[in-house]
C-alpha positions as CSV (number, residue, x, y, z in Angstrom):
1,X,-39.8,8.9,14.3
2,X,-37.5,8.5,11.6
3,X,-36.1,5.3,10.6
4,X,-32.3,5.4,9.4
5,X,-30.8,2.5,7.5
6,X,-27.0,1.9,9.0
7,X,-24.7,-0.6,6.7
8,X,-22.0,-2.3,8.8
9,X,-22.9,-1.6,12.1
10,X,-21.3,-4.8,13.4
11,X,-17.9,-3.9,12.3
12,X,-15.3,-1.5,14.0
13,X,-16.6,2.2,13.3
14,X,-20.3,1.2,12.8
15,X,-20.4,-0.4,16.2
16,X,-18.9,2.8,17.8
17,X,-21.4,4.9,16.0
18,X,-24.4,3.1,16.9
19,X,-24.3,3.8,20.5
20,X,-23.1,7.2,20.2
21,X,-26.0,8.2,17.5
22,X,-28.9,6.6,19.5
23,X,-28.0,8.2,22.6
24,X,-27.4,11.6,20.9
25,X,-30.5,11.5,18.5
26,X,-33.4,10.4,20.4
27,X,-35.7,11.1,17.4
28,X,-34.2,8.2,15.3
29,X,-34.8,4.4,15.0
30,X,-31.9,2.6,13.6
31,X,-32.0,-0.6,11.4
32,X,-28.5,-2.1,11.2
33,X,-27.9,-4.2,8.2
34,X,-24.8,-6.3,8.5
35,X,-23.5,-9.7,6.5
36,X,-21.5,-10.6,9.9
37,X,-18.6,-11.5,7.8
38,X,-15.3,-12.2,9.6
39,X,-14.2,-8.7,10.5
40,X,-17.8,-8.0,12.0
41,X,-18.6,-8.8,15.7
42,X,-21.9,-8.1,16.7
43,X,-21.2,-8.4,20.6
44,X,-19.6,-5.1,20.4
45,X,-23.2,-3.5,20.3
46,X,-23.8,-3.0,23.9
47,X,-27.0,-1.0,24.1
48,X,-28.9,-0.1,27.2
49,X,-32.7,-1.5,27.3
50,X,-33.9,2.0,26.7
51,X,-32.0,2.2,23.5
52,X,-32.6,-1.2,22.3
53,X,-36.1,0.2,22.0
54,X,-34.8,2.5,18.8
55,X,-32.8,-0.2,17.5
56,X,-33.1,-3.5,15.3
57,X,-30.5,-5.5,13.5
58,X,-31.0,-7.4,10.2
59,X,-28.1,-9.9,9.0
60,X,-27.7,-9.6,5.3
61,X,-25.7,-8.1,2.2
62,X,-26.3,-4.9,0.7
63,X,-25.6,-6.8,-2.6
64,X,-29.1,-8.4,-2.1
65,X,-31.4,-5.7,-3.8
66,X,-34.8,-8.0,-2.7
67,X,-33.5,-7.4,0.9
68,X,-33.0,-3.9,0.5
69,X,-36.1,-2.9,-1.1
70,X,-37.9,-4.9,1.6
71,X,-36.2,-3.0,4.2
72,X,-37.1,0.5,2.7
73,X,-40.7,-0.6,2.3
74,X,-41.0,-2.3,6.2
75,X,-39.2,0.5,8.0
76,X,-40.0,3.1,5.4
77,X,-36.4,4.3,5.5
78,X,-36.0,8.2,5.4
79,X,-32.1,8.3,5.4
80,X,-29.0,5.9,5.1
81,X,-25.5,6.0,6.6
82,X,-23.2,3.4,4.6
83,X,-20.5,2.3,6.5
84,X,-20.7,-1.4,5.3
85,X,-17.1,-2.5,3.0
86,X,-14.6,-4.6,3.0
87,X,-11.4,-2.7,3.9
88,X,-8.4,-4.6,4.6
89,X,-5.6,-3.7,1.9
90,X,-4.0,-7.1,2.5
91,X,-7.0,-8.9,2.0
92,X,-8.0,-6.7,-1.1
93,X,-4.4,-7.8,-2.7
94,X,-5.2,-11.6,-2.4
95,X,-8.7,-11.5,-3.2
96,X,-10.0,-8.4,-4.7
97,X,-13.1,-9.9,-6.6
98,X,-14.9,-9.6,-3.0
99,X,-14.0,-6.1,-2.6
100,X,-15.5,-5.1,-6.3
101,X,-18.4,-6.8,-5.3
102,X,-19.3,-5.6,-1.5
103,X,-17.7,-1.9,-2.2
104,X,-18.7,-1.2,-5.7
105,X,-22.1,-3.1,-6.5
106,X,-23.2,-3.0,-2.9
107,X,-23.2,0.7,-2.7
108,X,-24.6,0.9,-6.1
109,X,-27.7,-1.2,-5.1
110,X,-27.9,0.7,-1.9
111,X,-28.3,4.2,-3.6
112,X,-30.2,2.9,-6.2
113,X,-33.0,1.4,-4.2
114,X,-32.9,4.7,-2.2
115,X,-33.3,6.9,-5.5
116,X,-36.2,4.6,-6.5
117,X,-37.8,4.9,-2.9
118,X,-37.2,8.9,-2.6
119,X,-37.7,10.0,-5.8
120,X,-40.3,10.4,-8.7
121,X,-37.8,11.1,-11.5
122,X,-34.4,12.6,-11.5
123,X,-34.3,16.2,-9.5
124,X,-37.7,15.4,-8.4
125,X,-38.1,14.0,-4.8
126,X,-41.5,12.7,-3.2
127,X,-42.7,15.4,-1.0
128,X,-42.6,13.0,1.9
129,X,-39.0,12.3,1.4
130,X,-37.5,15.7,0.5
131,X,-35.4,15.9,3.6
132,X,-33.8,12.2,3.2
133,X,-30.2,12.0,2.8
134,X,-27.7,9.0,1.6
135,X,-24.5,9.5,3.5
136,X,-21.3,7.2,2.1
137,X,-18.4,6.6,4.2
138,X,-15.3,6.4,2.5
139,X,-11.4,6.9,3.0
140,X,-8.5,9.1,2.4
141,X,-6.6,6.4,0.6
142,X,-8.6,7.2,-2.7
143,X,-5.9,10.2,-2.7
144,X,-3.3,7.9,-3.2
145,X,0.0,8.7,-1.8
146,X,1.7,11.9,-0.7
147,X,5.1,13.2,-0.6
148,X,6.6,14.4,2.2
149,X,4.6,17.5,2.1
150,X,1.2,18.7,1.2
151,X,-2.4,17.4,2.7
152,X,-5.2,15.6,1.0
153,X,-8.0,18.2,0.4
154,X,-11.5,17.5,-0.8
155,X,-10.4,18.7,-4.3
156,X,-7.0,16.4,-4.4
157,X,-7.6,14.1,-7.4
158,X,-8.0,10.4,-6.8
159,X,-5.2,8.0,-7.4
160,X,-5.8,4.6,-5.7
161,X,-2.9,2.4,-5.5
162,X,-4.5,-1.0,-4.1
163,X,-7.7,-3.2,-5.0
164,X,-9.2,-1.9,-1.8
165,X,-8.7,2.1,-2.6
166,X,-9.6,1.8,-5.9
167,X,-13.1,-0.3,-5.0
168,X,-13.7,2.7,-2.5
169,X,-12.7,5.3,-5.3
170,X,-15.2,3.6,-7.5
171,X,-18.2,3.5,-4.8
172,X,-17.6,7.4,-4.3
173,X,-17.9,8.0,-7.7
174,X,-21.2,6.0,-8.2
175,X,-22.4,8.3,-5.1
176,X,-21.2,11.7,-7.0
177,X,-22.9,10.5,-10.1
178,X,-26.6,9.9,-8.4
179,X,-26.1,13.5,-6.8
180,X,-25.0,15.1,-10.1
181,X,-27.3,13.1,-12.6
182,X,-30.4,12.3,-10.4
183,X,-30.5,15.1,-7.8
184,X,-29.8,12.9,-4.8
185,X,-29.4,14.2,-1.5
186,X,-25.7,12.9,-0.8
187,X,-22.8,13.3,1.2
188,X,-19.2,11.8,1.2
189,X,-17.2,11.7,4.0
190,X,-13.2,10.4,3.5
191,X,-11.6,9.7,6.8
192,X,-7.9,8.9,7.6
193,X,-6.9,5.9,9.5
194,X,-9.2,5.1,12.5
195,X,-8.0,3.5,15.8
196,X,-10.0,2.8,19.0
197,X,-11.9,0.2,21.0
198,X,-13.4,-2.4,19.0
199,X,-10.9,-2.7,16.0
200,X,-10.3,-6.0,14.4
201,X,-7.5,-7.8,15.4
202,X,-5.8,-7.6,12.0
203,X,-5.3,-3.8,12.1
204,X,-2.1,-2.3,12.8
205,X,-2.6,-0.8,16.3
206,X,-4.7,-3.9,17.8
207,X,-2.1,-6.4,16.2
208,X,0.9,-4.4,18.1
209,X,-0.8,-4.6,21.7
210,X,-2.0,-8.4,21.0
211,X,1.6,-9.7,19.8
212,X,3.2,-7.9,22.4
213,X,1.0,-9.2,25.1
214,X,1.6,-12.4,23.9
215,X,5.3,-12.1,23.9
216,X,5.2,-12.6,20.3
217,X,7.5,-11.0,17.2
218,X,5.7,-7.3,16.8
219,X,5.5,-7.4,12.7
220,X,6.2,-4.1,11.3
221,X,6.2,-3.6,7.2
222,X,9.6,-2.3,5.4
223,X,11.4,0.6,7.4
224,X,8.4,1.5,9.8
225,X,8.7,5.0,8.2
226,X,4.9,5.0,6.3
227,X,3.2,7.8,7.9
228,X,-0.6,8.0,8.5
229,X,-3.0,10.4,10.0
230,X,-4.4,9.0,13.0
231,X,-8.3,9.5,13.9
232,X,-9.7,8.3,17.4
233,X,-12.8,6.5,16.3
234,X,-15.4,8.4,18.7
235,X,-14.2,11.9,16.7
236,X,-14.6,10.0,13.4
237,X,-18.3,9.2,14.7
238,X,-18.7,12.9,15.5
239,X,-17.7,14.0,12.4
240,X,-20.1,11.9,10.5
241,X,-23.1,12.8,12.8
242,X,-22.4,16.2,11.9
243,X,-22.0,15.9,8.2
244,X,-25.3,13.7,8.1
245,X,-27.0,16.5,9.8
246,X,-25.4,19.6,8.6
247,X,-23.7,19.1,5.4
248,X,-24.4,20.7,2.5
249,X,-26.0,18.2,-0.3
250,X,-23.4,17.0,-2.9
251,X,-20.4,18.2,-0.8
252,X,-17.5,15.7,0.5
253,X,-16.1,16.4,4.0
254,X,-12.4,15.4,4.8
255,X,-12.1,14.2,8.3
256,X,-8.9,13.8,9.8
257,X,-7.2,13.9,13.2
258,X,-4.2,15.8,12.3
259,X,-2.2,13.5,13.8
260,X,0.3,12.1,11.4
261,X,3.0,9.5,12.9
262,X,5.0,6.9,11.3
263,X,4.5,3.5,12.2
264,X,7.8,3.3,14.1
265,X,6.5,6.1,16.3
266,X,3.3,4.1,16.7
267,X,5.0,0.7,17.7
268,X,7.4,2.4,20.2
269,X,4.5,4.3,21.7
270,X,2.5,1.7,22.6
271,X,5.3,-0.5,23.5
272,X,6.3,2.3,26.3
273,X,2.8,2.6,27.7
274,X,2.4,-1.5,28.0
275,X,6.0,-1.3,29.9
276,X,4.0,0.8,32.4
277,X,0.5,-0.6,32.1
278,X,1.4,-4.5,31.8
279,X,5.4,-4.8,32.7
280,X,6.8,-7.8,31.1
281,X,10.3,-9.2,31.9
282,X,11.8,-7.3,28.9
283,X,11.1,-4.3,27.2
284,X,7.9,-4.8,24.9
285,X,10.0,-2.5,22.0
286,X,12.4,-5.7,21.7
287,X,9.6,-8.1,20.2
288,X,9.7,-5.5,17.0
289,X,10.6,-7.2,14.1
290,X,10.6,-5.5,10.6
291,X,9.0,-7.7,7.8
292,X,8.6,-7.7,4.0
293,X,7.0,-4.4,3.0
294,X,3.4,-4.8,1.6
295,X,3.1,-4.7,-2.4
296,X,2.3,-1.1,-3.3
297,X,2.2,0.4,0.5
298,X,1.4,4.1,0.0
299,X,4.2,6.2,1.9
300,X,2.2,8.9,3.5
301,X,-1.5,9.9,4.1
302,X,-2.5,13.2,5.5
303,X,-5.9,15.0,5.6
304,X,-6.5,18.8,5.9
305,X,-9.9,18.7,7.9
306,X,-10.3,22.5,7.3
307,X,-13.5,22.3,5.3
308,X,-15.7,20.2,8.1
309,X,-13.9,22.5,10.5
310,X,-14.5,25.7,9.4
311,X,-17.9,24.9,8.0
312,X,-20.0,22.4,10.2
313,X,-17.7,23.5,13.5
314,X,-16.4,20.0,14.1
315,X,-13.2,19.3,15.5
316,X,-11.2,16.3,16.9
317,X,-11.5,16.1,20.7
318,X,-8.6,13.4,21.3
319,X,-4.8,13.7,20.3
320,X,-3.0,10.8,19.2
321,X,-1.4,10.5,22.7
322,X,-4.7,10.7,24.5
323,X,-6.8,8.5,22.5
324,X,-3.8,5.8,22.1
325,X,-4.1,5.6,26.2
326,X,-8.0,4.8,26.2
327,X,-7.2,2.5,23.2
328,X,-4.6,0.1,25.0
329,X,-6.7,0.4,28.2
330,X,-9.4,-1.2,26.3
331,X,-7.4,-3.8,24.6
332,X,-5.3,-4.7,27.9
333,X,-9.0,-5.6,29.1
334,X,-9.5,-7.7,26.0
335,X,-6.7,-9.7,25.5
336,X,-5.9,-10.3,29.3
337,X,-9.1,-12.1,30.4
């Protein structure tokens, strides 16, 4: 049984991924390393007794080199799936230092320990580790902002516009460099905006649902016309899984839902569903309030997922309308307990 190190597994995407991955791949033992910062929730990892036999949790930071080295030695790590990151743009504007430390230094620490464990010298892998792979989960925000037309592809030049996206772009470059300089078996995935169960309260969709259900003003930045490509979290998990197992070493794969929606559509769609699912005395849309726009707020993101679709056979199962229904139902149960 191969041991895989997964970082940030108590976060939104990671906690969804763990259950899916263990159920899909009985050949793996999964070690989840998470620092349990404010956005993590260990209770979101709900495993059957059978799956718990192939899973362990370690609390700690990806910046702690001694800890990372001890994990590689103790569990004989044969693969890394790296989710751990500071990821909230507003927080990166207020406190960029922690984003540089976690996203840049942490990624370097992880991949450097993996290199020294798996390889003798550059381009000379130890025989017993020849199939080991390092997958780095990143974001479409590294590409900057699009105009009214066009899509991000894997060859789009990087143009990050926030401390968060700059830190993720830097971590992508570190992983890329370890492939080209040292011959490491790496994959980078860049995803569009995720949504679904278990997301932190501060993110857009949970905020809309939470504020609406509590009768509070629903804050929307600027004019609400910022556009994102929305990807249901389980579809993202499936894409990472396919990239990890079938992707070509050194390649980048963009994972997007082909669901471009502006924030006005998102908030009005959620309000209309809530009017039916959890009716209130007034229409929820009457709570929508426009607030001062975020500094450096990118106008539009949209991913061309053709590469992973055509070469690896991945395709999103959910459109936004089906995914948001499942998401709202989960949050109604959470916020109305």
